[in-house]
N, C-alpha and C positions, 0 to 999 in steps of 0.2 A: 601681252597676249592674254585673252580671256580663257578661262578654264570651264569646261562643261561638267556639270555635276548631275547626279541622279535626281530625277524629279522628286520633290517633297510634296506629297499629296495629302496633307492633313485636312484640307478643306473639301476634298472630293468625296462624294458618297461611295461607300464600299458595298460590294456584293458579298455577303457572308457565305462561308462554306455551307455545303448541303447539310452537314451534321456538325454539332458542336464538338464532337470528338476530334475533328480536324484542327481544332485550336492548338492541339499539342501533338508531338511526334508519336508515331506508332509504338515506340518502345518507351514511352514516358511512364513514370511511376503512377500517375493518376489513372492511366488506362489499365495498368496492371491491377491496382487495388480495386477498381471498378469491376474488372473481369472476375477477380477472386470472389468478391462479395456477391456479385450477381449470379455467378454460375456454380460456385463451389461451396458456399456457406449456407447452412440451413437457418433461416430467420423466422421459423415458425413461432418461437416464443415471443417475438416482437410483432409480427404481422397478425398473429392470432388474437391480439388484444383489441383489434379494430373490428367492430361489428356493426355499430349503428350508422345509418345513412343520414342522420340529422346533422345540421350545421354545414359549414363549408368543408369541401374535401380536404383532408390533411395532405401534407407532403408525403411522397412515397417513402415508406420506412427503409427500403433498400438504398435509396439515394441518401437519406439522412445518415444511415449507418456507414455508408461509404465515405460520406463527407467527414464524419467524426474520426474514422480510422485514418483517412488520408491527412487530415489536419494534424493528428498526433505524429504521423510519419514526418511531417514538415516542421514539427516543433511548435505548433500553434494550438493552444489549449483553451484560451478564453473564448467564450461564445461571441463576444463582441468583435474580437479579432477575426474569428472564423467568418462571421457575417460580412465584415469589411473585405476580406479576401474574396468572398463570393462575388462581390461587386467590382473588384479591381484586378484580380489575377485570372488569367485565361485558363490556368490549370484547374482552378476551382470552378470557373464557369463551365468547363467541359464536363464536370460532374453534376452540377445543379441545372444545367441546360438553360442558362440565362434567366432562371427563375430563382433568385436568391432568397432564401428564408431569412426572416428577421432573427436577431440575436436571441430574443425571448423564445422563439420557436425552437431554436437549437438547444437552448438551456433546458427548456421544458422536456424536450425529447430525451435528452441525456438523463435527466432526473427520473423520468417515467420508466425508462428501460435500462437503468443503470446496472441492475443485476444481470439481465440478459446480455447486455453488451460485455460485461466482465466474463461471462461464460463462453464467449466466442474464442477465448484463449485456447481452450481445448481443441476446437475445430481447426484453427490455424496451425496449432502444434502438430496435429495429425497430417495436415497437408505438407508440413515441413518434413515429417517422417517419410511420407510417401515419395517426396522429392529426393530422398537420400541424404538429407541434411542432418539427420539425427541417428546416431549409432549406439549411444549409451555405452561406449567403450570406456570413457572416462567422463565423469561429471564433477564439476567444482562448485562448491557451495559458499556463499558469502552474503553478508547483509550490509546495508548502507542506511544511514540516518537521513531522512528526508523531512524537511520542515513541515509542520502542520500549518493549517490556515488559522493561526492564532499566535499572539505575541507572548513570549515568556514573561513579560512584564504584567500580563493580565492574570498571573497565577498568584496564589496566596498560600502560605504555610498553615498547617493545622494550628500551630501555636498562636498565630496572629489572628486567625478567624474569629475566635471567641471574643477577643477584645474589640476588634473592628466592628463586628456585628452589634455589640452592645453600644459602641460609640454612635453608630448610625441610628439605632433605635432611640437613643437618648436625644439626639438632635431632632428627630421627627416628633417625639413626645413633647419636647420643649416648644417647638413651633405650634403644635396643636393647642397647647395650653395658652399660648400667647394669642392665638387666633380666637379662642373662645372668649377671652377677656376683652376683645376689641371688635365686637360685632358692629357697633355703630360706625366706627371709623371705616370698617370694611365696606359698609353699605355705601358710604360716600366714595370710596376708592373704586369699587367694582361696578356701581350703578344699581338701579332698582331691579334689573332683570337677573341679578345674581343674589344668592343667599348670603354671601360673605363667608361661607364655610368651605369653599373650594380650596383645595390644596394646590399650590404652584407646582410646576413640572419638576423642579429640583427636589421637592419633598417626595414626590412619587418615585423619582429615580432612586433616592436614598432608601426608600422602603423596599423597592424591588432588589436593590443591591444587598440589603441586609437579609432578605429572604434567600437570595442566591447563595450568600455566604453560609447561612444555616444549612441549606441543602447540600452544599459541597462538604461541609463539616460532617454531616450525617453519612454521606457517601464514603468518606475516608474512614469513619468509624466502622461502617459495615464491611469495607474491604479488609480492615485490620482484623476484625472478628472472623471473617471467612478464612483469612490466611492462618490465624491461630488454630482454628478448627482443623484445617487441612494438615497443619504440622502435627497436631495431637493425633490425628488419624494415622499419619505416617509413622509416628513413634510407636503407636499401639500395634500397628502391623509388624514393625520390626521386632517388637518385644515378643509377639506371638511366634514369629519365625524362630527367634532365638530359643524360646521354650520348646518348640517342636524339635529343634536340633539338639536339645539338651545343653545349650550354652547358657552361661550366666554372665550378666553384665556386672563388672566390678566398678568400684568408685562411687562417688556421690550421686544421688538422684538428681536428674536435671530439673531445673525450675520450669514450671509450665509456661508456655508462650503467652506473652501479654496480648490482651485484646484491645488495648488502647493504641491509637495510631502514633507513629513517631512524630515528635513535635515539628520536625523539619519536612514531613510529608506534605506535598503540594498538590493543589487542584487548580486547573485553569478554568476560568469562567467563560472564555470564548469557545474552546473545544475541550470539555472536561475529560474526554477519553484520550487526549494526547498526553505526552509525558515529557518532562525535562530530561534530555539525554546528552551525554558527552559526545562530541564529534570533533573533527579536525578544526572546526571553526569555533571551538569552545562549547559551552552549554547552550543548547537550543531546545525550543519546544517542537517536538518531532514525533515521528513514528519510525519504527525499524522495518525497512522493506527488505525482504528476503528474495533471493533468486538462485536457482540451480541451473548451471550453464553447461551444455554438452560441448565436448571438445571438437566435434566434427566441423561445425560452422558457427559456433557461439550462439546456438539456439537456446532460449530459456525454456527448460523442460518442466519447471515447477516454480511457483511464485506464491508469496503470501506477505502479509503485513502483521506485525505484532506490536503490542504496546510496551514490551520489555526492551530495555536498552541492552540486555545481555543476549548473546546468540546461542548459548549453550543448550537451552531447552528446545531449540528449533531443528536440530540435526535429524532426529528421528522422524518428526512429522514431515519435514521436507523430503526425506528419503522415501517415506511411504507415499507422499504426493506424486513422486516421479512414477512409481509403480501404478498408482491409481490413474494417472494421465495416459500412460503408454502401455500398461499391461505387463511390464517387465521391469526388473531392477537393473541399475547400472553395474557393470563389471568392477569398475573402480570408482572411488569417490575421494576427493580431497577437500580439506577445509582448513581454516586457520586455527590458531590456538583458542579462539573464543568458543569453539565448539567442542573442546577436548574435555572429557571426563571419563572415569572408569565405566560408568553406566552406558555412556554413548558408544564407547569402543566395544563394549560387550554386545550392545544391540546390533552393531554392524557385523560382528562375528556371527550372531544368530542368523542374520540375513545373507550370509555368505558373500559379503561385499569386501573387496580388497581395499582397505581404508588407508589413507595417508593424511593424518590429522596432526597438525603441529602441536607441540606440548609445552610451548614457552610459558604460557600462563594457565596451565591446566588447573581445573578446579571442579568440584562437584556441583552438579546442577541443583538449584534451590527451588523448591516449590513456590508458586506464586499464584496470583489471582488474575493477572493480565491475560489477554487472549494469547493462546499458543503456549503459555507457560504450564508445563506439566512436570510431574515428578517421574523421571525415568525409572524403569524397573531396576531394583538393586542388582548389581552384578554378582555373579556366582563367586563364592569365596575361592581365593587362590591357595594352593598348597603352600605350606611353609617353605621359605627359601626360594620360591620362584619369583621372578620379577613381575611387578604389576603390569597391567595392560598399557598404562601410560609410559612406563619405563621401556617396555618392549617396542612401543611405537616410536619413541625417541631413538632407540637403537636402529630401528628399521629405516627411518628417514636418513639418519646419519650414514648408514651403510650404503644407501643408494647414491649418495653424493650428487653430482651434477646431472646424473642420468635418472634420478628418482622421479617418478610421475608426480611427486608433490610440486615440482616446478610449474606444473600446469595450473596450479591454483591461482597464481598471480596473472597468468596469461589468459584466463577465461573470464571470471566475474569482473575484475577491475576494468578491462576495456569496455565491457558491456555497460557498467555503471557510468563510465566516462562518456560513452555514446549517448546514453539516456539523459544524463545531467548536463554535460557540457555541449555536445553537438546539437541535441534537440531541446536543451534548455529546461528540462523538467527538474526543478530544484525545490518545488513546494507544491503540496497538494492544494487543489482548489476547493475540495469538499471537506466536510467535518464529520467526525464520528468514525469509529473503526470499521463499521460495515460498509459505508460509502467509500472510505479510503481504500479498502481492500479491492472494491470493484474498480476504482480509478487506477490503481496500480496494475490490475489485470489488463485493463485497456491499454495502458502504456507498454506493458510487456507484449501484448498482442501486436501492437504497431511495430515493435522492435523485430519480432519474428517475421512480420510481413516484409519488412525491409530486407532481412536476411534471405527470405524466400525470393524476393525480386532480384537480389544481387547474387544468388547462388549459382554455382557452376552448372547445375542441372536444371536451370530455369526453363530451357526450351522443352524439356520433357516433363516438367512438373505438373502442369495442368492436364495434359492428355493422360498422364499416368493416374492422376487423382480421379479424373472422370472415369477411366476404365475400372479403377478399383471401386468407385462408387456404384 
């Protein structure tokens, strides 16, 4: 007995919906992101850059911004993959209106408005706050190493730079002397339209590489000199403070800091501003991405990127960034042992923040020259016989036991990094240089907050509330 099947109409012409928005359901994420960007976000810094009527009309910047944010929410970051999705996926078609931009257009738009796109983080964060997803009752801080757009094998140590640059320059000099002695043979080899003095590509490459090595060597020397000057300045300030308090430093005079770079200090030729950092996967060429996460709905309330592999110097700047973004400080703050130092704990005391910072590997913050590395203000001296702030913090966490708010530290940043790196596949920066990387991380964090806003319990009231407040 034959069975009747549903008609398979792949060869029949279709009558498309009246609007492309009907390609997806009414509660689809694509519609939500489009609604937020079009109705709630101020894009004046992007749209204001378009003034001239010359040339072909550009794609609507609101559409392009929506496309980039939605692609980040979907874990698609490459401009080529975004352009392909605009041609093949109906959710992307519902955003671009069947007028798919070329991958170069997408890439150029992101490059041109990178800073303004990164600044959208603050606007989306305020929408999350108005939707009731941010309370600042407890905020947890953590950092994660994200690979740079560079290979660690393209780095060279300061010790090796001098010898390798000399080797390359010697090879080039040898070839030039050989070429000068063989003019006649080169005329036959290259033809009459050539002078015979042209250098082959491999020679030019070696010359450029030697110049790049010399430049990297000079940068390492400049960084070492700046670090030594900062250390001398800090020592002088400490000495002045001791003199003002009538204290005298006993013991031998400390040797002045060296202005010469460490022989093992490295510089990467692909992305010189990235650094070799230790991660769970071993040593990688990376940046240190920071995030402060609110306990209410895992909203990222502050974010930054630093070139330092250590987290210690980031606690105070990130805490101040929360206040800068939302106008108030968190009541409680937790962080792992990488952020613990006497100076950091003293800074949280001054800000009246109830801190829970692990003390397992507590150490003093060290001044540096990388972005975000600063010398915390020295902590006030403790009276003799009283426990240090680190010791007091250790006792505080131990006394809290399983009910201590410190337990939230693992429940907040770690899942957020897992969602960004595992669920949405952001494991490596596409851009190079600390300034561009900071903006790229801000866009990724903005997409994370957008997803939380879309999936929040108060979603139904979020946009009306935001519109009324606006």
